[in-house]
N, C-alpha and C positions, 0 to 999 in steps of 0.2 A: 504494500500500500504506500503510495507516495504522490508527490506533486508532479506537474508536467516535467519538471527537471528529471524525475525518475525515468519518464518515457524517453527523454533525450539520451540518458545514460544507457538505456536498454535498446536504443535505436529502433523504437517501435512507434506505431501510430494508433490513434484512437479510431475505432471503426466509425465510418461516416454517419451512420444512423444514430449512434450514441453521441457523437460530437454535436450533431444538430440539436438533439434533445437537451444537451447541457449548455448550449450557447446562451439561451435566454437566462439561465440561472447565473452564468458567469457575468453577463452584462448587468445583472441586478446586484452584483457584488458578492455572490457566493464563492466560496473556495471549493474547488473540485479536486478530490483525491482519487487517484486511479488504483483499482485492484488488478494486479497482474499475476499471471502464472505462466511459467514456461515462455517468458518474454512476450506474452500476448495480453492485451487488455481484456479482462473478464467482466469488468463492471466499474462503477464509480460511486463515490460517496460525496454528497454535497453537504458542506458545512457553512453555517452562517453565524458570524459573530453578532451579538446584539449590541448596538451602540447604546452607551449609557444615556439615560434621559437627560442628565445634566450637561452633556457635551454640547448640545445646540445652544444652550444658554451661555456656556463658557465662550464659544466662538462669537456669538452675538455681542456679548459684553466687551470682548476685545475689539470687535469692529466698531462699536459705538465710541470707543476711545481712540479710533484712528489707527489701530494696530492691524497689520497684515498677519494672517495665520497660515503657516506652512505645516505640513505633516510629513515626517520622515518615518517610513515604515518598511518592514520586510515583507509586508503583504503583497500579493500579486497585484499588478497594475489595475485590472478591472475592479477588484475588491476595493482598493484604495481610492480609486476615482469615484466609485459609487458612494463610499462613505463621505468623501469630500463634497460631492454634490449635495448629499443629504444634509450636511452640516454647514455648508457655505464656506468651506476652507478654500483659501486663495491659491495655494500652490501645493503640489503633491510630489514627493520623492518616494517612489514605490520600488519594491524589490531590492531594497538596500540591505546589503549584508551588515550584520551587527558591527563588524569592524569598520564599516564605512560611514556610519552616522556622523562621526567626527568630521569627515571630509565634506559632508553636506553642510554642516554648520559653517565650516571654513568657506565653502563656495558662496553661501549667503553673505558672509562678511566681506568677501572679495567683491561682491556686487554692491557694496556700500550699505548693507543693512546692519543694524545693531540687533543682535540675536539674544532672545531669552529662550532657553531650551528647557522644556519640561520633560522629565523622565522619571522612571522608577526602577530600572533594572541595571544589572551589571553592564550590559551592552551600551547603556546610555551614559555611563560615567565619563568616558573621554569627551563626548559631546557636551555634557553638562559643564565640564571643566573648561572647555574652549570658549563657550558662549560668554558674552558679556555678563549675562546673568544666568546662572544655572538654578533651576527650581526643581527640587526633588519632591516627589510625593512621599509624605511621611511614612506611609505603609510600605515603601519600597525597600530595596536591598540596602545593606549597610554601606556598600561602596558608592552607590548613587547618592545617598545622604551625605557621605563624606566629601564627594566631588562637587556638590552644589553649594552655592552661596546662600540660598534660601531653602528652607525645608517647610513644606506645608504640614500642618498638624494632622489633617485628615486626608481623604482621597477624593474630595469634590473638586473637579476641574474648574468650577466657577471661582474658586479662591485665587486663581492666577490673576484675574482682573483686579481683585482686591489688593493683591500684593503690589500691582502697578500703581493703583490709586494711592496706597499708603506711601509708596516710594516717592511718587511725585509730590505729595503733600509734605513729606519730610524734607525733600530737597528745597521746596519753596520756603519752608520755615527756616531752614538753614540760611538761605540768602537774606531773609528778612532780619534775622538776628545778626 
């Protein structure tokens, strides 16, 4: 059982009839895993991640503050693009290997963007450290928490906008004083 990458490794194709049946699901953002035996596709399993209800509010809150939102994910491009459309995310980096998340943050910086990276896993740690502001989800891994400059107490993504509001207010107060 594996992703389309497994099929490339096995140098095998999906039967046309099955591929047509799965295309609608892929375009809707589902992940398709293939079941193989003797280098032949025997069937498929369709998996869908449920997007957290708070995610749309988090993206909307950032947009209201004039902040562009990018998503860096290892998910397949159709899945990532479906999630991005659903949430209103501005830019998507899909099929990114865990070791390359840091490079995507660097790419955004080289384009002149100041980056606040939000993450919770071991694979996010280098990108959290590279970003101008690394924001770790408090329930994340120890290495992510250690790599970030800001740690959220909970796991609600809407708190990211609150961090930015608090940061801007603190900066204004510093200049006033």
